[in-house]
N, C-alpha and C positions, 0 to 999 in steps of 0.2 A: 758631546761625547769626546773625551781624547782620548786617543790611544798613546799608551805611555809605557816603553820599554823599559824593563827593569834588569839589570845586570847582579847576581848573588839575591835571586829573587826566594829560592830556595833557604836561606839562611833566618834567623830572629829576626832582623828588621824587615826583609822581603816578604815574611810570610804577614807580617803585620800589615805593610802596604797595599799588600796584592790583596788584602781583605778591604781596608779602606777604599782605597779607588774603586773594587766592585763596587760596595755597599753607596759609593759617591756618585756610582752610575758613569764609570770612565770602565778603559777597556785595558787593565795592563795585559802587557805580554812579558811573560818573564825570556829572557835570554839564558838561555840553558849552559853549560861547561862546551859542549861538542860546537857549537858556534863561534869559539875565538880559539879554537884549531886551525892552524894557518890554511890549511883544504877545505874547510868550511867560510874562510871570509867574505864571498860571494854571496853568500846566505845570511850573511851577517848584514850584509850591506842592503841588500833585498827588504829583511826584514827592518831595520832601521828607515830605511827610506817612506816603511807607513807610517810610521807614528810621529805625533805631534812634540814628543818630549820622551828624553832620554836620562836614566838616573842610574848612578854605575854604584852601585852599592858593594862589588863583588874584594873578594881580600879573605883568606887563611886568616884564622881569628888567633889573638894575639894571646889570651890567656891561658899558656900551655909556658914547658920549661924551653928556655931559648938555646938551643944550640945554635952551632955555627949552621949547619945544614938547614933547620929549620927557621930562621933570621932571612935565609938566603930565601926561602920557602914565601916568607909574608912578604917578605921586598918584591920577589916575583908576581907573586901574583895579583898585586897589585896596580906594579906595571906593566905587567903584558898586557892585560884586561884593559887597561885604560886607554894605552896607545892600542889597541886595536878598534876600541869605540872610537876613539877619535878619525882614527885610519878610515873608520868604516863612515863617517861623517862626511869627510872629505871626499869621499868619492860615491857618497848620494847622489839622485838628480836631483832629489828634493828633499830638503834637508831637515831636520828639525827643528823648531822652533826654539826649542832648548835645551841644555845641557846641564844634568848636575851632576855633578862628583863628586861624592864623601870625602872628605880628609877626618882628621880629630884634632882637640886641643892638643898634643901632644907637640903640635909645631911651637907652642910656646915654652917659653922658660919655666922653671919651675921654681923660679922666687920673683913677684911682682906682680901689682896687676894688667890684665892686661884683655882686651877688645878688639875689633877688628882694624880700628885706625892705628894699629901697634904693629909696624912690621919685623919688631925682634922677633928672631928665632932661635930655639930653644938649643940643646948640646944635647947628645945622643945620640942612638939608636932611632927612637921615636921622634924626634926632631928632624934627623936626616930623613927616616922614609917619608912623614909627612910632605915635605921640603919634594922629595924626587917625585912623589905621588902628584903632589897638586903639579911639579912642570910639567908633567906629562899630559894630564887634563887644561893645559895655559895653549895648547898645540892647535884647542878647537878653533875651527875657523872663524874671523871676528862677524860673520852674519848670522851666526847662533848662537846665543843670551846663554853665557858661562856664571853658575852659580857653585861655586865650592862652600860645603857646608864642612864646619869643622866641628864634629860630633865630641858632647862628653860621652859617659856613661849612660850608659841609655837602661833605664829602666824599667819591666813590667815585671809580675808575680808570676808570668808565665813561662819565664825562660830568662836568660842571660846573665848579667854579672849579679843581679840581686838573686835570683834564683838558689847559684852558689853560695851565695852569702847568706842566706837564709838555713841551709844545709845546719849549721852545727845547732843553731835556734830549734829548726824541728827536730833534732833527732836526740841534746842534750839540754835545750834551753839555756847553750849560754851564749851570749852574742862576743865578736871577738873584733877587738883594736887593733890594725895594723903598725907595730913600732909603737911609738907616742901617741902617735894620729891626730899629730897636726899638721899633715900635710894637707892640702886643697882637695875637693872629692866635687867638681864638677858631673855634673847628671842633669838627666832632663826623661820625663816621663816616654815611651814610643809613641802614647797616642800624641804627644806636641810635637814629636817629629814627624809623624805623618800627618797632622794639620801644618804644619808649618812646610812641607813638602808640596802640600798644595796652596797654600798661600803663598809661597815662591812662584808657583805657577803662575798665579793671578795677577804677580804686583810685578811688572816687566822691570821696572826702577829697581828692583834688587839685583843688581850684579855683583862678580865678584865673590870677595871672602865675605859667608854669613857664618857668625856661630850660632851654633844650635844646642843651648843649656839652659838652663833655669837661669831664673834671676836670682834666686836664695840659692848665696855663697856660703857655704858650711866647710868643715873640717871632718877628716875622715875619724876623726872620733865623736863629734857631732850626730854624723850621720848616723854611726854604729849605735849612738846611745838614743836617737827615735825612732830607729829601725825596731832595737831592743823593748821600747815603750809597748808600741803598735801590735810587736809579734806575741809579746806575753816571754819574752826573757829574762829568767831568772839573776842574772848576774853579767856583768861586761868584763871582759877581762881582756890584758895589753898582750898581742903573743908578738916577742922579737921579731925586728925585721931580717935578725939571721936564718930565723927556721925560713923565711920565703925566699932567702937569697939558695938555701940548701937544694927547696922545692922548686923554683922556675931560673934557676941560674940568674941569669943578665935579663930577663924577664920580669923578675922580682920589682926592677922598679919601676913600672905600671902599677903595682901597689903602694909600693914604700915613700913615692912621691906622685907631684901631681900639678894643674894649673891654676890659678886663679881668673878665671875667666869672667867677663858680661857678653851676654848677647844686644848688643849695642844696636845693630842696625833693624833685627829684628823688632824691637821694641818702639824706636823711632817708626818704622813703616807699621805700627799699631796692632800688631801680634800680638793675641788676647793667648797667654799659656793657661790653660786647664787646670795644671798642677806647676804654679808658680813657687812654691815651697815644699818640703820635706813634707810638714805634716799634711799638708793637703793632698799630698800626693799617698800619705798612709793610710788618709781616712776616703779615700777615695776609692782605694785596694784593699779594704778591712773585709 
């Protein structure tokens, strides 16, 4: 049995991880928000000292309207928690063996094909956010294995992005494509995220950057068409990108652009996706 500390445990991915690790016989330990206050730093150190693995999921959601104040919150929520965890690991008498800190495929440019062997960084707020976030994680002590997982859009019928995208279909049987729909749509089943975390724990050769996306590369248009087919939508329509600019401000870039990313390192290590394609994902979730 492993003791696994998880920040952001009350979030969408965190809830799934807690359930998964519990079912696998491990002991997940939620690192609640109070532990990241400066006056609780000693408690954070004590908690981490008793853990084999630390997984950092914390961060304010990005699928909201980006005002200047909210963009600062998005950045600060990730930087502060990651910095506190790294400092706690440094201060621990008995350090965890592994620190997994999430990032996002938004690190990569929105033009071209990329995997973990590509060092090219994209432009804009998301890329800058991921870079700063990852730089904090890289301050982890060298005697602790560090894995930075760049996640695609995590899909599950019980929450997250898919639940929001299904609302028009559930209410009026209409599937919506964002703009022309040519932008890449990097995605992964939440169950594969959970399984990938356990796989990383068991495979010490995995260090550094690891992309967590399904190997099935699709456009936003193709994703919507497949989703519509399996969800009983009557029609698929294109919604102008300008509407999302009005609704989300600068945050519309999260929907109107995307990255074409491949999970080379997980594939090379022998990870077997339970949902490698969108069709397999929707069949599993019918």
